[in-house]
N, C-alpha and C positions, 0 to 999 in steps of 0.2 A: 212307221219309220219316218224320222225327221229328214229334212233336206240334207242336213249335215251328215247324218248317218248314211244316206244314199250316196252322197258324194264320196264319203270315206270308203263305202263298199265298192263303188265303181273304181276308185283309185287302187284299192287292194286287188280287184280282179285284173285290172290292166297290168299291175306289177307282177302278179302271179303268172301271167301269160309270158312274161319275159324270162322266167326262170327255167324254162324247159320242162319236159314231161317228167312226171313223177314215176311212172311205170311204163313198161313197153307195150307190145301189142296185146289187145284185149282178146285172149283166147277163150274166154268164157261166153262171150256173146258174138264174136266174129271169128270163129274158128274156121280156118280154111285147111281142111285136112288133105294130106297128100302122102305118098310113100316116103317122102323125104322128112316129114315131121311127125309121123305117127305110124304105129303098127296096128294093122287092121286084123282083129281076131274074130270078126263077125262069122267067118266061115272056117274057123280053126277046127282041128280034128276033135271030134266029140269027146274022146276019152281024156285028151289033154285039157280040153276046155273045162270039163267037169271037175278035174283035179284042181285047175286054177281057180274056178269059181267057188270051190270049197275052201279056199284060203290056204292051200298048200303050195310049197315051192314047186314050180313047174318049169321045165326046160323050154326054151323058145323052140328048139327043134322038135319037141313033143307037140307043141301047139301048131306049128307050121311044118308039115312034113313034105310039102312040095319044095324041091331044092331051089327053084328059081325064087319062089316067094321067101324062102328062108334066107337066101343070100341078101336079098333087098332088105328084109326085116332085120337081119343081123347088123347090117350097116347102119340102119336107122336106130337100132337099139344102142349101138355104141355112141351115136350122137346124142340120143336122149339121156343116156347114163351120164355123159359128160356135162350136159346142160343141167341135169338134176343136181349133180355134185357141185357144179359151178355156182348155181343160185343158192344152194344150201350153204356153201362155204363163204361166198362173197356177199350174199344178201340176207341170209338167215331165213329163207323161205323154202318150203317144200313144194315142188311143182310136179312131182311124178304121180300121175293118176290114170285110172281106167275110166274112160268116158263111156257110160252105158246109155245108149240112146242119143239121137241127135234131133233137135228141134230146128226146123228151117222155116223162115218167113221173110217177108220184105216189109220195110217200114221206112218212113221219112225221118231222117236224122240230120239236124243242122242244115235243113233246106235241101237235102239230097235224098233220093230214094236208094236205100242200101239193102243189101242182102245180109240177113242175120242167120248165123248158124251157131247153136249153143248146145253143149252137152247137157243131158238131162240129169243123170246121176253121176256122181264122182266117188270113186273108191281109191284110197291111197295105195300105191304099189311100191315095192322095193325091188330094185333090179340090181343084180350082182353078176360078176363074171365067175364062171366055174374055174376050178384050179387048173384045168387043162387049157384055159384061155381060148377054147374053141366054141364055147356056147355060153348063153346067158341063162340065168334063172330068174324067174319073175314070181312075186308073191303078192297076193291081195291082202292088205292089212286092215283089220277092223271092218266096220260096216260102211257100206256105201250110202251116201245120202244125196238128196236132190241138190243140184247146183244152187247156191245161195244167190248168185248173180241172176239166174233165170227166175228165181222166186221174186226177187226185188223188181225185175223188169216187168214181169207179168202183172204184178200188183200195181206198180206205179204207172205204167203206160196203158194197161188194158183193164185195170181194176179186177183182175182175176186173182182171187185169193185161193191159191192151191192148198189142198189139204195135204200137207207134208207128211203127217203121220200115216195117213192112208196110203200114200205113195210108197213110203219106206216100208210100211207093213206088208204091202203086196209083194215087194221085192224079196222079202225074207219069210214067205209063208212056209218055205221048206228049210232044211238045214243049210242049204247053200244059197248063194246069191242068184236070184232069177229075175233079171231086169225086164223080161218080156211082160210079165204081169204088171210091173210098175208102169210100163209104157201104155198099157191098155187103160190104166187108171188115169194117167195124165191126158190121154186123148179124150177121154170122157169129160174131164174137167175143163179143157180148153176148146171144147167143141164149138163154142160160140165165137171164137177168135178167128177172123177170116184169114185164110192163106197159110195157116200154120200146118206144118207136116211133121209128125213125130215118127222118125224112122228108127228101126232096130239096128243099132250099130254097136260094136265093141271095139273101141279104139284106145290104144295106150299112147299117151302123149304128155305134153307139159301144159298144165293149167294152174292159174293162180287167181284167187279172189282178193284183189288188192284194192283197198279203198284209197282214195286220193288223200295222202297225208297232209295236203295243204288245202283242204276243203274250205272255201271262203266262209261258209256258214258256221264253221267251228273255230275259226281263228279269232283270237281276242286282240283286236287292234289297240286296246288300251294297255296291253302288256308292254312294258317299257322297252324290251328288246325288239319285239315285233314293230313297235312304233318307230324305233331308231332305224331298223332295217328298211321299213317302208319309206322313211324320209330319205335315207341314203339312196334307195332305188329310184326315188323321184329327183335325185340330184340336189337335195337339200343338204348342204354341208354344215356340220356342227362339230365343234371340238369334243373329243372324247373326254368325259369327266374322269379325272384321276382320283381314286379313292383316297381320302385323307386318313390313311392308316399308318401309324408309326411301326416301322419294321424292327423287330428285335432279332438279334442273332441267337443261336442256340445257347451261347454262353450266358445270356441274360435272362433266359426263360426259367420260370419256376416249373420244375418237373410236374408238379401237381396240376398245372394249367396246360400242359403240353400233352396232347393225345395223338400218338402216331402208332399205327399197327405195323408199319414197315418203315425202314430207314428213309430219311429224306435229307438231301443235301441242302445247302443254303438257297440255291435257286429254286428248288422245289418248295422249300419252306416259304419262300416269298409268295408263291402262288397260293399255297395253303392258307396263308394269313388272310388273303382276300376272301377265300372260300369261307373261312370260319367267321369272317365279319359279315357274311351275307351278300358279298359283292359278286357281280358277274365279271368274268374274266376270260380272255382268250389266251391259252397257254401254248406258246410256240414250242413244240416238243420234237426236235429232230430225232431221227431214227436212233434208237438205243439210248436215249437220254432219260428213260424212266417214266414214260407216259403212263403206263398201266399202274405202276407202283404209286405214282402221285395221285392218280384217279382213285385208287383204292383208299389211300389215306384221306382224300377229300370226302369220299362217300362215308368213311368211318366217322370223320369229324361231324359231318352233317347228321348222321344217324345218332350219334351221341348227344346231339342237341335236340333230339326228338323230332327231327325232320324226316320227311319222306322224299326219297331221291329216285329219279328216273334216269337210268343209264342207257344211252342210245349207242349201240354197237352194231354196225351193219354186218361185219364178218362174224360168222358163227364161232370161229375159233377164238376171236377176241372176247366175245360174250362168255363163252364157256371158261376161258382162262380167268376172266374177272370173277365169275362166280366160284370157280375152283379155288382161287387164291383166298377168298373169304372162308371157304370150307377148311382149307389147310390151316387157317389161323384159329380153328375151333369155333368159327362163327357160322355153323351150319344153319341154313334157313334164313340167314340175315339177308342174303341176296337172292331174289326170286327170279329164276330164269324163265322168260316167256318163250313158249314154243308154238309152232303153227297149229299143231294138233294137241291142245292142252288136255291131257288125260286127267280126269278127276282124281284118280288114284295117285298120280304123280303129285298133284297139288296137295292132296291130303298128306302125302309123305313129307313134302317140304314144310307144310304148316306144322305138322307134328314135330318135326325136327326143331323148328323155331320155338315151339312151346317147351320142349325138353331143354333146349338151350337156356331159355329164360328161367325155368324152374330150378335148374341145377346150378345156376350162376351163384357164386359166393363173392362177398365183398373182398377185393384184394387188399392186403395189409401192406401198404407201400411207404409208410412214414419213414421207417429206418432206411429203406432203399433210397428214397429221395434225399434224405439227410446225408447219406454217404455219397450219393452222386454229386450233390451241391458242394460238399466239403472237398472232395477230390478234384472236382472241376475248378473250384476256386484256387486250390493249391497249385494246380498246373498252370492256371492263368497267371497267378501271382508270380510263379517261378519265371515265366517268360517276361512278364512285365518288369520284375525286379532285375532280370538279367539285362534287359534292353533300356530300362528307364534311365534317362540322363539325370544325374544328381547335380542340381544347380551349384552346390558348394564347390564341386570340382569340375563341372562342365563336361562330364563323361558318364558312361554307363559301365557296369562291370564287364559286359561283353566287349566293349571297346578296350577296356583295360586288358582283358585277356588277349585280345587280338594284338595289341601293341606289345605286350610281353612276349607273345609267341613270335612276333616279328623280330623283336630285339634279340631273343635267344637264338634265332636262326642266323644272326649275323656272324661274320667271320672276320676278326675275332669277336666273340660274343661278350657283352658286358657281364660282369660277375660280382658286382657289389652286393653285399648282404645288408647294407645299411638301410634302415627304415626311417622315414621322415615322420616326425610328429605331426599331428593334425594341424597344430598351430603353424608349423613350418609350411605344410601344404597350402594352408590358407594364405600365408604370407607371400608365397611365390605367385605373383600376379601374371608374370610372363616367363614361361620356362625358356623361351628363346633368349630373352635378355639374360637370365641367370646362366644359361648354357654359354652364352658369349663371354660372360665374366669368368666362368670356370675355364673356358678355353684359353682366354688370355692369361689367366693365372697359371695354367699349365705351360703356356709358352714362355712365361717369365720364370719358370722353374719352381713353382709352388709345390709341385707333386714329385720332385726329384729328390731322392735320398741324398744326393750330393749337396743339394741346397741346404738340407738340414745340418750337414757337417760344416758348412761355412761358419766362420766365427761371427759373421754379420747376421746369421740366421736369427730371425725374431727381433732384429733391431727395430726400434720405433722411429724409423725415418719416414716422414710423410711427404717431404718435398725436396727439391734440389738444395735449398738453403740448409736443411738439416743434414743433407749428405755432405755438403761442403764443410759445414761446421765439424761434423764427425771426423772427416778426413784431416782437417786442420789440427784438431785435437790429437789425433793419433800421431800425426807427423811430429807435432811439438813434444808430446810425451815420449815419443820414441827417442828423441834426442835428450830430453831433460832427465828422465828417470834414471838412466845409467849414471849420470853425473851426481844426482842426488844420492844414489846408492853408495857411490864412492865417498861422498862427504859423510854420510851416515856411518860408514865403516870407520872412518877416522875418528869421529866423535865417540863411537863405541869403544874403540881401542884406547883412546885417551882416558875415557871415563871408566875403563875397566868394567864394561857391561857387555852382555851378550846382545848382539844386534837382532831385533825382532824379524820374523819371516813374512810379515804382511805390512802393507802400507799403513793400515790403520794403527797397528802397534808401533810403527815408527812414530806416528804422531803422538802416541801415549808416551813413548820414551822421550821424545823431544819436549813434551809438556812436563815430564818429570825433571828433566835436566834444567829446563827453564825455572821450574819451581824451586829446585835445589839451589840453583844460582841465586834466586831471590833470598832464600834462607841464609846462604853463606854470606850474602851482603849484609845481613843483620846480626848473625850469630857467628861465634867462633866455630871453626870446623869440628872442634871436639864435641860440639853439641850432639853430633851424629854417633858418637861413641858411647853416650850415656843414655840410660833409660830415663825418659822425661815424664813418666806417668805421675810421680809424686810432685814434680814441679808444676804440672798442669793442675793438680788438685789444689796445690798451695796457692796458685795464682788465680784460681777460679773464685767466683763470688760465693757467698754463704748460701744463697738460694740454690745455686747449682749443686753444691755439695748436699744440701738437704734433699733435693730431688733424687739424688743417687744414694742417699744413706751413708754418706762419707763423713766420718768424724775425725777431726784433726785439731790438735791444740793450737793455740795462738803462737806459742813459742816455736813449735815445729813449723808452722806456716811462715813465720817471720824468717826462720833460718833458711827454709827452702826458697823463699823469695829472693833472699840475698844471693843464694847459689845461682838461681836462674838469671839474675841480673849480671852475674859474673860472666856468663856466656855471651852476653850482648856486647857487640863490638863497641869500642870507645867512640863516643860521639854520635852513636845511633840511638834514637828514641823510638821505643815500640809502644804504641798506645795500648794495644790489646795483647799483652804478653801471653795470656792463656791461649788465644787463638793461634798466635805465632808458634807456640810450642806444640799445639795440636797438629799444625801443618808439618812441623819438623817430624813428629812421630809418624804421620801418614807417609811422608816422603821416605822416611827411613825404612818403613815396612816395604814399600814398593822397590826401593833401591836394592834391598836384599834379594828381591825376586830376579832382578836383572844383573846384579853384580857378579863379577867373576873372581873377586878378591875380597879380603876382610877389611881392607882399609876404608877410611871414610870417603864419602863421595867427593869426586872432583869434576869440575866442569871446564871443558876446553874453551879457549878463546874463539871467537867467530861463531858462537852458537846461534846468535840471532840471525845471522845471514843464512845459516842452514835452515833455521826455522821458517824464515820468510820464503825460501825456495820450496820448502815442503808445502807450505800453505798455498802457494801458487799452483803447484802440481795437484794438490788436493782439490782445489776448485775445478780444475780442468778434468780431473778424474770423475768428480761428482757430476759434472755436466755431461761427460761422455757416458756415464752410467745411465743417465736419463734417456739416452738415445739407443743404448744397447738393449737386448731382450730383457724384459722385466722379470722373467722367471729365471734368468741366469744368476750365478753366484756373484754377489757384489764385488766390484773391482777392488775395493779397499780391503776385502777379506781374503783376496787371493794371495797365495804365496808370492813373494816378490819375483821369484824365478818364473812362475807361471804368468804373472802379470806382464813380465817382460816378453815372454813368448807370445802372449795374447796380443800385445801391441804389435809385435813383429808380424803375427798372422793376419791381424786386421789390415795392417799396412800392405802386406803381400797380396791380400784378396780385395784390394780396393776396387778392382773391376766390377765386383758384384754390386757395388753401390749404384751402378748405372740403371738397374731395373728394380732395385730394392724398394724405393718409395712406392712405385706403382704396384709391386707385388704386395707390399704391406697394406696398401689402401684396398686392394681387391680382397685380400684375405680378411681384412677387418669387416668389410661390407658383407662378405659371404657369411662370416661367422655371426654377424648381427642378425642375419636371416635364418640362423639355426643350422647352417650347413657345415659346422665345424667337424662333426663326426664323419660326415661324408668326405670332407677334405682330408681328414686323417687317413681314411680308408684309401683314398686316391694316392696319397703319399706313400702309404705302406706298400702299395702295389705299383707305384710309379706309373700311373695312368698317363698316357700320352695325350697331347692336345686333340688328336683325331678321335680318341676314344671317349673324351669327356662327355660329349653330348649324349651318346648312347648310355653311358653309365648313369648320368643324371636322369634320363628317361626311364631307365630300369628302376632306379630308386623311387622316382615319383609315381610311376604307374603301379608298381608293386605295393607301395604304401597306400596309394589311393584305393586300390582293389581291396586290400585288407581292411581299410577303414570302411569301405562300402559294405563288404561282407559282414563285418562285425556289427554294423548298424542295421542289418536287414535279416529278419528272422527266417525268411524263405530261403535266402542264399546261405545263411550261416548253417542251416540244418540240412541243406541239400547236398547230395552226392549222386553219382551215377546209379548206384544200387538202389537208393531210396527213390529216385525219380522213376526208375524202371518199375519198381514195385508199385509206386503211386499210379503210374499210367496203366499197369496191368489191372489194378483194382478199379480204376475208373472205367476201363474197357468193359469189365464184367458188369459193373453197376449200370452203365449206359445201355449195354445190350439187354440187361434184365429190364430196364425201364421201357425200352421199345417193345420187348416181348410182352410186357404187362399191358400194352395198349389194348390187345384183344380182350383180356379179362376185364379191363375197365369198361370197355364197350358192352361186354356181356352184362356187367353189373348195372350199367346205365339203362340198358334195355329191360333188365329184371325189375328195376324200380318203376319204370314206366308201365311195364306189364302188370305189376301188382296194383299200381294206382288205377290203371284202366279197368281191371277186373272189379275193383272195389267201387269205382265211380260209374261203371256202365254194366250193371248186372244183367240187363236184358240182352245186350249185345253179347255178353259172355255166354249166356245160355244158348243164344242162336249159334255161336261159334261151336259150342260143345255138340249141339244137335247136328250141325252141319258135318262135323268131322266123324261123328258116330254113325249117323244114319243117312245123311244126305249125299248129294253129289256136288262137291265143292267146285266153284267156278270163280273166276276173277270178279265178275259182277257181284256175286253174293258176298265175296270177301270184302269188296269195296263198300258194300252196304252196311258193314258192321261198324263203320265209323273210323275216323282218323286215329283216335287214341289206341285202339286195339291193333289196327293194321300197322301203324308206325312202330309199335313196340314188338310186333311179331315179325314182320317182313318189311323193314324200312327201305330196302333198296330193291328196285325192280329193274331188270336188265332185259333188253330186247332189241330187235331190229327195227329201224324206222318204218319199214314197210309192214311190219307185223303189229306195231303198237296201235295204230288206229282201229284195227279189228279186235285186238286182244284186250286192250285197256278201255274200260268204260269211258264214254265221251265226257261225262261230267267230272271225272276224277282229276283232281289237281295235285301237283307236286310242289314241294318247297324248293326243290332245285332240280335242274336237268344237267346231266353230264354227257357231253358228246365225245365219244372216243373215235380217234382217227377221223376227225372232222374234215380233214383235207379231202378224203375220199367220199364224204357224204355230200349229196346234193342239197343245196339250201332248201329246195322245195320239199324234199323228203323229211326234213326235220322241223319244218315250221309248225306242224301240229304239236310236236313234242315241246318245242320252245314256248308255244302258246299256253302250255299247261303250268308254267312256272315263271316267276319274276326273276329268279336267279338262274343264270346259264353259265356253265363252265365248259368251254370248248377246248379240247386237246387236239393238236394236229400240227402239220408242217406243210406249208404250201409248196415246198420244194420237192415233196414226194409225189407230186402229180395232182390231178384233178379227178373229180368223179366221172364215171363213164355211164352213159345211158345203157340200158340193157333190154333185152327182149326175152319174154317167157318162151316164145316159140323158138325152135331150133332152125326154122326156115326163115331167113331174113326177108324173103319175098312175100312172106305172109303179112308183113306190116304195110299198112296203107298210110302211115304217118311219115312226114318228112323228119329226118333226124335233126335233133337240136342238142347242142352241147350244154350239159347242166352247169349251173353255177355252184362253185364250191362253198359249202357252209363256212369253212374256216376263213376263206378270203373275205366273205361278206361280214363275218363277225369281227374280224380284225379291224374293220373300218369303224365299228360302233362300240367296241368294248375295250377297256384297258388291256394292255398286252403284257404278259410276263414270259420270259424266255428261260428255258432249261438249257444250261450251258455245258454240262458234263456228259460226255458220251461214255457209256459203259459197255456197249456191245460192238463197237467198231473193231474190225479184225486187224486193222493196220493203222498205226498212228500217222504215218505219212499220208495215207488216203484221207484220214479225218482232217488233217491239216489242210490238205488240198481243197476238200469240200468246204471247210470253214472259211478259207480265204476267198474262194470263188463265189460261194453262195450264202454265207452266213456272217459276213462282215467280221471275220476273225473272232467270232464269239464262242466257238466250240473248243473245248479242251478234252483231252483224253490222256490218261496215264499210260506210259509206255509199257509194252509187253516185254517179258524177258526173252521172248523169241527174237526180238530185234537185235540181240547180241550174238545171234548165230546159234543159239541153243535150240535144237529141235527143228521141226519142219516149219518153213515160213508160213504165216497165216495167209499171205497174199502171194499167189504164184501165177505164172503164165504157161500155158501149153500152146506152143507155136506149132501150127500145122503147115509145114512148108509146101506140101503137095496138095493144098486145098484149092483146087482149080475146078472149073466147070464152064458150062456154056451160059452166056447171058440170056435173059428173057427175051421174048418176042418183041416187046416194046422198047428194047434197048436198055432196060434197066440193068442193074448190076447182077453179078453171079450170086443168086439168092440160094444159099445152102449148097454145100459140097459134100460129096460122098466121104472124102477123107476126114472132114471135120465131124460129120455125123458119127463116123466110126470111132474117132478119137474120144468123143463124148461118151459113146457106149462103153468103150474100154475103161474110161475113168469111172463110170457108174459102177460097173461090176468090180473094178479094183477097190472102190470105196466099200462096197458091200462085203468083200472078202476081208479087208483089213480093218475096217471100223464099222461093223454092222450096228453098233450101239448108237451111232450118231445119225441123226436124220439128214436127208439129202434132197435137194431140188435142183432142177436144171432150168435156167432162164434162157430162152432163145431170142435172138434179135429180131426174128420175124415169124409169122405163123407157119409158113412153109417149113422152116427149119425145125420148129417145135413139133410139127406133125411127123416129119421124117425121123426125128430122134425118138419120139414115142413109138413109132412103128418099128424102128430098128431094135429097140429094146425088147419089144414084144416078140419079134422074130427070133432074137438071140436067146431069150429066156429059157427055152427048152435045152439049150446047151449048157446052162448053168443052173441045174436043179436046186443046188444048195442056196441059191439066191431068192427062190420063190417066196420064202417066208418073209423076206424083207419087204416085198411088194404087197404083202397082206396086212401090213401095219394099218390098224384101223383108227388110231388116234388123230389128233388134229395136225400131226406132223408127218403124215404119210408121204411117200415119194410122189413128186409132182414134176411134170414138164410144163412150164408156164411160158406164155409170151410176156413181153415187156408190160403190156397193159394189165395182165392178170397177176403180176408179181406183187402188186401193192398189198401190204399188210402181211404177206407171207414171211415167215421166219423159219430158217432151218439151221442146223449146226454147220453144214457144208453146202455151198452153192457153187454150181458150175455155170458161169455166165458165158454162153457161146455166142459170138458175134453173128454168125450165120451168113457171112458174105465172103466171097473169095475172088480169085483172079481167073482170067480166061487162060486157056492153054498157052497163049502167047505171052502171059505175064501181065496183061493189061487189067487194071482195076477201075471200075466205075466209082465215082466219089459220092454216090448217094446211098444212104444206108437206112432207107425206110423211115420209120418213126423216130429213130435216133437222130436223124438229120433234120427232123421237122421242128415245128414250133415248140413242142413240149419235149424235145430230145434231152435237154439238160435234166428235166424232172425225172424222165424215165431212167436216165443214167444214175442219178442220185439214188433213186428208189432201188434199182437193181443191185448196186454195189453195197447197199446197207442191209441186205436181207440175211446175212450169215452171222452166226455167233462165233464159230471156231475158225473157219477157213473159207477163202474165196479163191476160186480158180478161174482165170480168164482163158477161154479157148478161142484162138483166133488164127486165121490163115494170113492175116495182114499185120504188117508192122509199120512204123512210121516211115521207114526208108522205102517201103513199097508204094507210098502214096505221096501226092503233093498236098502237104498239110494245109496249104493256103486255100485249098478247094473244099475242105470238109469243115463242118461247123457243128455247133451244139453238142449233144451227147455223144455223137459219133467221134468228134475230135477228142473229147475227154477220154473216151474208151481207148482210142488208139494211142494217145499220149500216155495213158496209164500202162498200156502194154509195153510201150517203149521204155518207160521208166523202170518197170520191174525187170525186163530183160537186161537192161543196162546195169542192174544192181544198185540203182539209186534209191535211197530210203524215202525220198520225197519230203524229208524234213529240212526246214531252213536251218542254216548253221547256227545252232544255239549253244554249242559247246564252247565255253570260255576258259581262258587260262586261269589257273588257280590264283585268286586274289586274296583268299582267306589264309593267313599263315598257318592256322591250326589245321585246316583241311589239307593244305598243301603238304604239310609235314606228315600227316596221316597217310596221304596218298603215296608219298615216297616210301614210307615204311611198308605199305602193302605191295608196292611194286617190287621192293627189295625181297619180299617173301614169295614172289612169283605170280602175283595177281595181275590181271589186265584191268586197269582202272581208268574210268572216264569221269571227269568232273562236269557238273551241270548237264547231265545226260538228258537229252531231248528237252532241255529247258525246265525240267521238273525235278529230277533226282540230283541231289547235291553230289553224290558219288554213286556210280554204278561199277560194281566190281565182279569179275567172273574169272574162271580158269578155263583156258582152252582145253576142250575135251579131245585130246590127241588120240586116246585109245577108243573113243566112241562108246564108253561105258555109261554115259549119262552124267555122272559127276554131280557135284553139289549145285544147288540152285544159285543163280546169280544173286548178289546182294543189292538191295535197294536201300541205300543209306540216306536218311533224311536228317538234316542238321537243324537244331533249334536256334541257330544263330542268324538265320537268313530273314530278310524282310518277308519273303513269301511264306515262311513258316508262321511268322507272327500274324499275318493277315488271315490265316485259317482259324476257324473256331476249334475249340478243344475236341469237339466231336469229330470234325473232319480230320484233324492231324493226328489224333490219338486212337481213333477207331476206324472210321469209314475208309480213309485212304490206306492205312495198313492192311485192312482186310482185302481191299481191292488189289493192292500190290501182290498179295499172296495168291489171289485168284488168277492174276496175270503171270504167275510163274516165278515170282521173286521170293527171296527171303528178306523180310522187312527188318531193318536194323536201325533203330533210332540212334542218333549221335548227339550226346549231351555235351555242351560246351565245357561244363565243369569237369566232365570225365576226360575228354580229350586234352584239356589244358593241364589237368593234374597228373594224369598218367597215360600219355599217348602210347607208350610201349605196350601196356596191357591191353588197351583198346585195339591196337593193331594186331596183337596176338589173337585176341578174341575173334575179330573179323576174319583173320586168316584161317582160324580154326573152323569157322562156318564154311569156308571154301575148301576145307580139307587140306590146307597148307601148313597147319601147325597144330599145336595142342589146344583143344577147345577149353576155354576158361571154365572154372567151376560154375555150375548153374544154380540159380536160385529156385525157389519153389515155383515161380511162374515160368520157369524155363528160360529165363534171360541170363546172360553171363554176369558174373560178379567181377567188378573191376576195382582195383585199389585206387587210392587217391594220393599217390606219391609222384611228384613231378620228377621226370628223369632229367 
């Protein structure tokens, strides 16, 4: 050995000395027998002894017929039976043996001369209580063999190689066990050993051959975890390396790459990712957070990778549960349970099961399942993403739009516009507040009043004050001039004998005609209008004109007609173009006949030009006014003159409207340019007030934006409540099937490795076949077959840390070691197991206490060692390994208690879904039995009143009441001190004959039999119902001492946390003390926590922080009001978890419908959950907690809140239940009320 190795070895030895003892008193070499720790059968009655030595059940009273001896032995038997069960349950070791023969000698050990006393042969015994509870039955099981500790000592210290076969053979020369012959053989073989005396004794006591699990010779200091622990123990601080592993949520995982045999939440999956990557990790697993479930998944993952796993579980129930869970998954033989007495037949059976499992495995066809799972998961993910994803184009999400629309429709009065804005309009509105302000002002200036539309000024194109002044000036002038002009036009018409036209434009035509006629009369004689002038026009026209028109006329005729035409020309007048002048006369004549009232030729009055000038002046003003009045109005010149006059009067009368008209026109023009014309028309038709404008615009904008977002999103466009419920139901089935397929996938993985191992290792395969057919299988022979066969056959080995060194071959290595309940494991006890693997996965919770030292002997005075507190494996490993924490509590009986523990001890990291019982439905899971008459006398040393008769009796009454009412539920009692535990156990035993119907309950032989435990022994125990009795009272004078034993000590908090987390269904605190009975400032630790909890429950305080918030979601608020109107009791944001909790008060006590757990897809908390958590795991957990789970889809409650409310009310028995779909979920329409 090199100097470095020697130094490392010395350092290791020194460190191991600080860890405390690995085992208790050595009863195999230093047995100090007495009536308090053993039953002496050396001189038992011959007939009873013969029956016992033949291996048959024998009563203790049959063996010891002397009453005095029997009474002492019975008391010892009770203690021995308790110790045997304690060490089997808590340490996984069997210590009940018959010692046949005692070897005594003296020798020097560690520099001192010591007395050694060792049993020679050991035979395992089973001790049971008879049904009448008055006697014990003892049975010798199997063949007794020489003590292995004595064999090793004789060989190592005295070089005496005892012939074990000869010794054992001599003991069984007859049909029954005869140790006397064996003693003779041993005396002969050790005759040369000085001072040794072999005495014939038959003693029943507790013995255990426990190898040191931290043997320095076997520990591998090169192991990375051992090395880190060694450095930490030496004070060498080094940062814990965090694994560089990218964590994926279950939403991102390919199902083909995800192997789970049981469900795993996200915190559990985070730990499993490290395990799968081959990393060591310390998993902080508070009580009820899924430690065993996660450990099973971890072992399955490692086994599927072809690795061999060692699972260290100190408590036998934990180990058996672990192996049993594998068997229930159809993985028989995968987990090999190590036992103190490994029967070859049991091992043969387990290996055979493993072979059958491998041979029968078939490849699971999962492609379609995985495809369905991925598609449904993607659809549910995209639905939520689409619902909450903000669209940059409009700066909002569909969910926000629905929220706003729900808020708007809840207003009084509610906006009611049905106008939808085009996308270009939505894009053009850069600021709704600015647009709303313009609309508000437009409403104030009358844009949306029907009276405004009736104003003659309505629609006028007045933009500014100048336009207004101009229009008013024109109206005022025209109002004066038009009547005058009408009078003049009437006179002209009367003189000219024409009908006066009815419009101003036609007045102009008449004036133009009169002026034209006046011009013609100035050139022609008036008679020209009495003659047809067509021939005269032809005659005076050019020849080209006539040719174009095909007119033929002789020259003589032309000449004659020209002379005629010239005769009509006034004397002295020269007409250059006679043809054109005649054509004008003809046109004037035709028009004149249309207006004339007589047959006479036209006449033109004097003063016509003045009238015409007045007309033209008014015309210019009318045309200018027309440019200011509404463009879509009938032209002023075309209006009947009466109406024109009325209009002028109306405009003048309504001149006050001109004060706001320019601003209104400008606002309306701007708003219409932004595409809001249709909306403004709608506002005007409904006469929307200024106060309503903003909400109306918001309604139009949000509804339009929502429709635009939905039409552009496939997931939202195709989704409704019915489809989403169907989608979620199909996902739930697919995901459950995926998890359920994990076991078959593991079986197939083991099958492939098994087939490969058989093909590649034929010699080992033959050895295995021979071993199973003809040999006696053992773990050492199994390990010798090679890793490939062993890992494919039994990849997971499960055992107690005290058992593993003796049961598992020293040279056998493992790919991973899993430590269960590492908080209760001493570091020393698991070092040997850790040394076997480079990957260590530790599960535990330091708040559940620390490991306890133990003794094999029931007599504490038999120990010569000074007690030393062991170091917790969990605490040590948390210093050197990366830590992952499980945060969801599944087993907590009361959410208020869970919150209290989380806040006080777990940095608020624990969560627990609320139970339906919290609403008052059913019996509370956490209750208090106050014992007001719990008084007694204090102890001699002045300590408190430890245990009271009244409290003991109350506990006994509760025990038998539980058995009568709920015998199917397991039960345990945790007592605050050993005296109280003993008194309760004795009182139950004494009372049992009075309740014969309860006897069967106490015969329960599984891992959850009835138990009365002290605080220290409650670790790891789990029962359906737990009675936690404080065990302290007041003096007859009402005085209470403020010390409560271990609860007030250094580990009081840990003991309290452990005790209140042992129950699944209900926890009952039994106490004679309340907070008002004590000075709370004088009690500390777990005692204070206990009394505070008693006070809280008695006061009816839930213990939950005020997390119920007022309804801030309009959709949810509306739905809540609808449910309340139907008679439901509704709470929003219940316990900070449920969006809505609804129930009906059970007045008649008939049970009624289960409360509703309504979870809404619109919350941030919902979005943060994975699809697996929100669509399957949490709904299943809600149902286990007594709720009826009801998902609430935003699209559903937005589209048809009435139907949703009716459906939920129907679930509560308050209305007609909606039609159900194939998956049992209600159908809801999508019509908005």
